[in-house]
N, C-alpha and C positions, 0 to 999 in steps of 0.2 A: 391375439397376442396374449401371452401369459401374464399373470399378475406381476411376477418379479421383473419381467422385461419392461413392462410399462413404467415401472418406478425404479429402473436400474440406477440412474444417476442419483436419485435421492438416497438410495441405500449405500451407494459408494460414498456420498458425502457423510452419511452417518458413520460408516466404518472409518473414514479419515478422522472424524471428530473423536470417535472412541479411541483410535490409535494415539491421537495427540494427548487425550486425557490419561489413558493408561500409561503411556510412555513417560509423561511428566511425573506421575506417581511413582513408577518404578525407578526413574532416575533420581528423584528426590530422596526416596527411602533406601535405595540400593545403588544400582549402577546400570548403565546401558552397555554392558559387555555382552558377550554372546548369550549367556544365560538370561540376562536381563531383557534382551531383545526377544528371546523365545517366550519369556514370561509375559511380556507386554502383548505380544501377538496372540497368545493363548487367551489372555483375559479379554482383549478386544474382540476376538472372534467368538468367544463364548457368549458374551453379552450381546453381540450382533445377532447371533442365531436366535437368542431368546426374543429379541425385539422383532426380528422378521417373523418368527412364529406367531407372536401376538398380533402383528399387522395382518398376516394372512387369516388368522382366526377371526379378526374383526370383519372380514368379507368385503370391506370397502376401504379404500385408501383415499385420503382427502384430495389428492391431486388427480383423481380419476373423474372429476366432474365434467370433463370435456368429451367424454366418450360419445355421448349422443350428438354433440355438435359435430364431431369428426364424421360420424356416420351420415349426418345430414349434408355436410359439405361434399362427401364422396358422391352423393347422388347429384349434386349441382354441377360437378365437374366430371364429365365422362372420361374414360381412360384414353380416348382418342386425343385428348389435349395434353397428355403426359409427354409427348414428344417435344412440344414447345417448352414445357417445364424443364426437361432434361437439357435442351439446347441452352436455355437461359442459365441453368446451373453450370453447364460446361463453360460458357463464356465467363461466368462469375468466377469459377475456380481458376481459369486462365488469368483473369485480372488480378486475383489475389496472389497467385504465384509470381506474376510479373512484378507486382509491387514489392514482394519479398525479395525478388531477384535484384531490383534496383537498390534496395537497402543493403543486400549482401555485397553488391559491387562497390559500395561506398563505405565499407567498414574501414575503421582507422584505428591505429594504435598511438595516436598523438594525444596531447593534452588539450582537447577541445572542450568548450564550455556549453555547446549546444549541438545536437545532432543535425540541426538545420543549417549549420555551417558547411556541412559536407554533402547532405542529401540534396539532389537537384530539385528545382522548383517544379519540374514536370511530374514529380512523384505525386504532388497534391492533385494534379489533374486526373491521374489514373485512380487515385484514392476516391475522388469525387465520383467518377463513373462506376467504380466498384460499389460504392454506397447506393448509387442510383439503381444499379442492376439488382442489388439485394432487395430493394423495395418491391420490385416486380416479383421476385421469388417468394417473399413472405406473403404477398397478396394472393398467391395461388395455392391450390390444394397440392402440396408437394411434401413427401415424407422426409426430405432431407433439410427441412427448414432450420431445425436446431443446429445441425452441422454447419449450415451456411452462416448463421448468425454467430456461432462460436468462432468460425474462421475469421470473421470480420473483427470480433473482439480481440482475437489473438494478433491480427495484423495491427490493430490500434495500440495494443499493450506491449508489443515486442520490438519496437523501434530502437530503444536504448539497448535492449538485449542483443540485437544484431549489430548495430552500428559501432558500439563501443567494444572493441576486440578484447581488451583486458578486463574491463568491468566498469560499471556505472555506480557513482556514489562512493561513500566511505564506509558506512555501517556494514554493508555486505562483506567487506574484507575482514572486519572484526569477527563477524559471525562465522565466516568460513574457516578462519584460523581456529576458532573455538571448536567448531565441528570436527576439524581434523584431529584435534587433541582428544575430544571425546571418543572418536572412532578408534584412536590408538590405545587409550587407557581406560575408557568406559565412563569417565567423569572429568570434571574440571572443578577445582576448589577456588573460591567458595561457591557452593551451589546456590543459585538465586531461586526466588520463588516465581520468576517469570522467564519467558523465552523457552521454557522447557518443552512446551507443546510443539513448537516449530523444530527445535533440535531433535526431538523424538521422531517426528515424521521424516526428517531428512536422513537421520542415521539409519532408520529402518528401510527407507527407500534405497539407500546406498547399499545396504547389506543384502537386500533381496535382489537388486538389479545389477549390482557391481558398476553402476554408473558413477563416475567421479563426483565427489561431494560438490565441487565447484559448479559443475553443470546442473546438478539437482537444485542447488541454491539459486542459480540464475533463473531457472525455468519455473520454480515452484509456484510463486504467486501469479505471474502472468498466465501460466497454463491453467491453474485451478480457477482463476477468475474468468478466463475465456470459456472454460468448460461449464462451470456451474452457474455463473450469474445469469446468462440468458435463460437457463432452465428455470431457476427460481423466480425470476421476474415474469417469465411467460406464464407459469402455473399460477402465480398470484394474479396477473392481469386477466387470465382467462375466466375468472369469476365475475368480471364486470363487463367484458366485451365478447363479441362473437369470436370464434376461433381465428378467423383471418385477421381481424383488427388487433387481436391480442398479441400477435407477433410483432406489431409495430412498437409496442412499449419497450422491449429491450433495446431497440434502436434509438428510441427517443431519449432513453437514459444516457446515451453516449453524447448527447449534445451538452451535457454538463461536464466540463473538462476537469476530471479528477486524475491526479497522478499517483493515487494510492496503489495501483496495481501494475505499475511499469517496472517495479524492482522488488525483490524479495527482502523484506524486513519483518521482524515479529509484529510491529505495529500494523503493517499493511495486511498481513495474514490474519491478525485479530479482527481488523475491520471486515474482512471477508466473512469470517464466521459470525460476526455481529449481524451482517446482512442476512445470512442464512437464518439466524435466530429470529430476526424481525419478520421475514416473509413466511417462514415455516410457522411462526406463532400465529400470524393472522389467518393462515389457511387451515390451522388446526381445528378439527371438528370433534374428534373423539379423544378419550383419555390417552389412548396409545400414541396419538400424535404428539403428546407432550414429551414423550421420550426423546424424539428427535430434537425438539426445541431445547430441552435441557442439555443434551449432548453437545449441540452447537454452542450453547452459552458457556458450558464448562470448558470446551475446547478454546474458545476465545479468551476465557479467564486464564487458562493454562499457558497461553501464548503471550498476552500483554494485557495487564489489568485496566488500562485506560479505556479500552474497548470491552474487556471482559466483565468488568464490574457492572456497567449498564446492561450488558447482555444477560447476566445472571439475574439481576433484579427484574428485567423484562420477562424472563422465563417464569419467575415466581408470580408476577402479576397475571400472566396468561393463565397459569394454573389456578389462581384464585378466581379468575373470571370463568373458567370452565367448570370448576367445582362449586356448586351452589350450597352455601351453608349460612347459618344465622349471622355470624360476625364477619362476613366476607368484606364488607366495606371498611370496617375498623382495621382489619389486617392489611387491606390494600393501602389505606392511609399510612399505616406504619411502615410498609415497604417503601412507599414514596419518600417518607421522611428519612429513612435509613439510606436510601439511594442518594439523596441530596447531600448527605454528610460523608458518604463513603469515600469518594475521590479526594476531597480536601483532607480527610483524615489519613488516607493512604499517602498523599504527598507529605503531610506533616510528619508522619513516622519515618518515612524514607529520608526526609531532610534531617530529622533528629539523629537517625542512625548514621548518616553520612558526616555528622559533625557540623552541619550548617546551622544557621540561625533559625530558631523556631518561633520567632516573634513576628507577628503580622506586620507587613510593610505597607503602611497606609498610602505611601507615595505611589504604590502600584495602581492606584485608582486611575492613573492616566491611561492604562490599557483599555478601560471602558470607553473613555473619550475617543481614542483612536478607532475603536470598534464601530462606534456610531458614525464617526466621520466618513467611514468607508461607504456609507449609504447615500452620501451626497452625489447626485448624478454628475458624471464626467463625460465630456464630449471631446475626444481627441481630434486634432486637426493639423498636426505637424507633418504628416506624411501623405502618401498616395491613398486613393480610395480604399484599396484592399486592406492595407495595414490599419487605416483609420477605422474601418468596419470591424476588424479583428479586435482592436483594443477598445472600441466602444462596447463590444460584447464583454471583453475581459474586465474593464474597469467597473462595469455595472452588473457584474455577475451576482454579487451578493444580493443586490436589490431584486434581481430577476428570481433568484432562488426563494427569497422571502415572499415574493408575490405568488410564485407557484405553490408554496406551502399554504399561504393564507387562503388562496382561492380554492385549493383542495380541501382545506378545513371547512370553508363555506359550503362546498358541495357535499361534504360528508355530513355536515349538520342538517342540511336539507333532507338527506336520506339516512338519517341516523338509525332508522330501524334496520338498515342493511349494514351500515358502517359503524355500528355501536362499539365494536371491539377496538376500532382505530383510536378511540379517545384514551385508551391505555397508553398509546404512544405519546399523546399530548401530555398526559400526566408525567410520564417519564422524562419527556423533554423539559418540563418545568423543573424537575429535580436536577437535570443537567445544567440548566441555566443558573440555578442556585449554586451548584457545585463550581461552575465556571467563575462566578463572582467571588465566592469564598477562596477558591484556589488562587485567584489573581492577587490576593493580599499577602500570599506567602512570598518569602524573599527568593527562594530557589537559588540561594547563593552557593550551593554545592555544585551547580552546573555552570558551564562557561556561558558568557553573556548571550550569544546568539541562540542557545538552546532553551533559554528560560521562556521566551515567548512561544516557542514551538510546543512545549508541553500544554500550554493553555489552548493553542490552536487545535491540538488533538481532541480536546473536549468538544470544541465546536464541530469538528468533523463527525464525532460520535453523535452529536445533536442532530446534524443534517441527516445522518443515516437513520436515526430513530424516526425522524419526521418524513423520510422519503416516501412512505405510503401515501401521504397527502400530495406529494409531487406526482406520484403515479396516478392518483385520481384526476388531477388537472390534466396530465398528458392524455389520459383515457378520454376525458371530455373533449379536448382539442381534436384528438384522432377521430372521435365519433362525429364531430361537426364537419370536419374536412371530408370524411368518407361519404357523407350524404350530399356533397356538392357535385357540380357537373365536372366533366372530364378536364376542362381547362383549369378550373380552380384546384382540382386535385393534382394536376401536373405541375402547376406553379408551386403548390405547397410542397410537393416532393422535391422539386429542384431547390427550394429554399432550405428544406430539411437537410438535403445532401450537402449544401453549402455550410450549414451550421455544424454538421458532423466534421467537415474538413477544417473549419475554424477551430472547433474544439480540439481536434488532433494537434494542431499547431500549438495550442495553449497548454496541452498536457505536459509538454517537455520543456526543459530549460531553453531560453531564447537569448539571442544577441541581436538586437535591432535598435531602432531609434527610440523606442519606448522602454525597453528593458535590457539590462546587461547582466546575465547570469554569472555568478561567481562560483558555480559548481563545476569545477574542472575535472576532467577524467584522469584516471591513472594511465599514463602513457609509457611508451617504450623508454623515453629519456629518464623517467623516474626509476624504472627498473634497472636501467644501466647504471644510474648513479648509485643505487643501493649496492649493486654488485661490485662497482668500482671501489666504493668505500670499504667493503668487506675484504677485498683483495689487498688494498693499500694498507689496511691496518695490520696485516701480517700476523693475525692471531692475537693481537693485543686487545684488551678490553677498551671499549670506547662508547661514547654517546653521540647522537646526531640530533641537532635541532633543525627541524624541517616542518613543512606544512602537512596537511592531512594526506595529500596524494602520495607524497614520498613515504610517509609512515605506513600507508596502506600497501605500498610496494614492499616494504620491509615485512609486513605481516604475511603477504603472499609468499615471500621468499623464505622467511625464517619461522613464521608462526610465533607462538608465545614461548619461545625457547630460551630467551636470554633476559635475565633480570639482574640488576646491579645494586650494590650498596646495602646498607642496613634496612632501608625502607623498601627494598625489592622494587626498584624503579625499572620499568621496561626501557630498553636502550634507545628507542625512538619515541617521540612524543605522541601519545594518544589523547586527543582533545577532551574526551569524555572522562578521563581518569588520571592522566599523568601530569605530575607537577612540571615536567620538562616542557610542556606546551606553553606554560606561562613564560618560561625563559626564551622560548622561540618568539613569542609575541614581543618581548622586550627587545630582541635582536632586530625585528623588522619595524616596530613602531617607535622605539626609542633610539637605540644605536647598536649596531653590531660590534660590540666592544669585547676586548679580552676579559674585562671584569664580569660581564653578564654570562659568558659561556663558561668561565672558570668557576663561577658560583654553581652552575649546573653540574660541572664535572665533580666538584666537591660533594654535592648531594649524592651522586652516583658512585663516588669513590674511584674515579678513573683519572688518568693523566692525559688522555687523548680525546679530543672532541671535534666534531664537524658541524658546519653550518651550511645548509643547502638553500639556495635562492633560485626561485623560478622567475623567468622573464616576465610572466604575466602578472607578477605581484605589483601592487600599488607602490609608486615611488621607486621602482626597480633601479633606475640609473643612480639615484642618490645612495641607496643601500649598497649597490654594487661597488661604488667608489669607496665608501667607508669600510666595507668588509675587506676589500683588497688591501687597504692601508693597515687594518688591524690584524689580519690573519698571518700565520707563519708561512702558508703557501696556499695556492688556489688552483683549481682545475676547471676549465670550460668544457662543457659537453653539449652534444646535439646542436652544434652550430650556434652556440650562444643562447640556447633555450634554457639552460640550467647551469648553475655555477656551484662548485663545492669548495668550501674554505676549511682549511685544516688549522686547528689550534692545539698547541702543546703547552704543558706546564713547564 
C-alpha cells in the first residue's frame, strides 16, 4: 500500500483544516464570492501540497507504527478464515441498515421533544446486537474494520438527523439562514471573528457539490465525526495496544454519552478539531507532524474560540516539547499562564463590546458549589430496573469520568518514561480550570439567562477533551485486562459493554421520562404553517411576531434574514440570542399576554400590526390561552389546537 493511501484520512483532515483556516481569512479580509472561493481553494491546496511533500520526504509518518503489527497478525489469521469475517461483516451491515430503516420509518414533522417518543423500543435491541456484532469484527483480522466502526458512529450520531424531518435544535436554523445569505452575496455584515471556519467549509462544499446548504449543514458534524474520530482514536491507541485490541478503544469512547456530534454547530465542529489537535499532538514524532497539529488548532480557532483557544495553546506546548532549547521550560510556563487568562479575557472583551457589565459578579460563586454537588453519588429508585440502571449511570457520570481520568493519570505516572508528553495535557487542563473559575465571576448579562451557564459548561467540555488521553489509558488498561481472561469473562464483559453503549445512546439525545423532561422541542409542521399563515394574513403590511424559538426558527427557514424593522433594525421575529423582541415574548408568557406588552414591542419596531404565537406544550398553556383570547383583537387555532395565533392592532 502506498504512503499516501495509508494516511489518506489524515491528509483529508489536514485539507479540511486548511480550507477552514484559509476560508476564514479570505472571508474576513475579502468575501466568499466566486473569486474568494477560488482564492481560498488555491491557497489551501498549495499549502497542502507543500505539507504532503515534506511528509513524504521525511520517509516516515507517525501513524505508520502499526505496519509490523499488521504483518504479524496477517500470519496469525490465514486467508481461509476471511469467509467468516465477510459473513460477520455482511450481518453487521444488514443490522446497521435495518436500524437506519427503523429510524427512517419513524421520521416526524411534529414538535416532539425527544426522538425516543417516536422511535420504538425494539430499536435498542437491534442496536445492542449491532454493537455486539461489531465487537467480533474488530477482534479479527479484517481490512474493513475502520469502515465498520465509522458506520456504528454514524448510526449513533444520526438519530436526530433522521428522525427530525425539518430540523433539530435552534442554532442550526440561524447558521443556515446566514449561510444562504453568504452564498447569495458573499458576506454578511457585521463580519464576526468566529464561525467563519465552519461557514467557509460549508459554502465551499456547496459550491463544489451543488448539494443544498441545508443538507450540508445537517450532515457536516455527524458525518465528519463518524469518519475521523475512529481513525484518530485508533491510531492513538495503537501505540499502547496490539492492533486487535486497539480497535476496541474507539468503541469504548462511545460509552461516554456526549451529544456534541449529533448536530452541526460551530461549537461542536470546533470540539472535533480540538480532538484532532490533541490526538495528533500526542502522536507527533517529527517536526513535520507539528504542521498537522497547528492546522487543526487554527481550524478550531477559526470556528469557535472556546475550543480553539485551548487548541492553539496546546499546539504551542507540543511544539515547545518537540523543540529542545535552553529556555523551553520558561516559555512553556508562560504559555500555560497566557492560556489560563485567554478565555476569561476573551469573554470580558466580548461582554464589554456587547455593552454588558464588565464588573466581576462575585455572587456567581454559586456555580462552583453546584459543580461540586454534582459529584455526590445518586441512586435512582423510582422506576423499573432498566430506567434505574440508565439514570444511575447518567447521574454519576461526572464521577465516573473523574475516576477514569485520575486512574489514567496514575497509570501514566507509573510509566512516565512512555507517557511523559501526556503531562502537557495536565498542565493545559490546569489552565482551563483557572479559566473556568475566573470566567464564572463574569456577569454574562449580554446573554439570556439559560445561555449564561452554557458558556461555562463549554469550558468544562474542552477540559474533558484535553484530559481524554488519560481516559484512553484507563480504557486501554481495562481492555488489556479483560482480553487476558477466559472466554466466559470476555463474553460477559462484551455483553456489558454492549449494554453500556446502548445506555449511552439513550442518554445522548433529549429525553422525556420519569427522570427527565426535555424542553428542546423540534420545529414542526405546525410552526411552519403558522409562519406562512401570518405572512398571508398580514397582506403585505409590516408586522412583528412574538413567539418561541421554534416559531422563530421556522421564520428563518422561510424568510432568512430578509426583514428588519424600525430605527434599531429589529428582526421581525424574536431571536433569543440577539433580539429585544424575545424579552417582550417572555413578558407575554411569564407575566401577561396584554395589549400593553405587545404594543410596546410594536413601537420598538415601528409597526401597527403584531402577532403572538402560543404553543400547546408551553408551561401554563391554559391560563395564557384564556388571557390572550381576552386581550387579542382576533385569534386563530391551528394544528388541532397545537398552536394558537393572536392578532393585535393599534
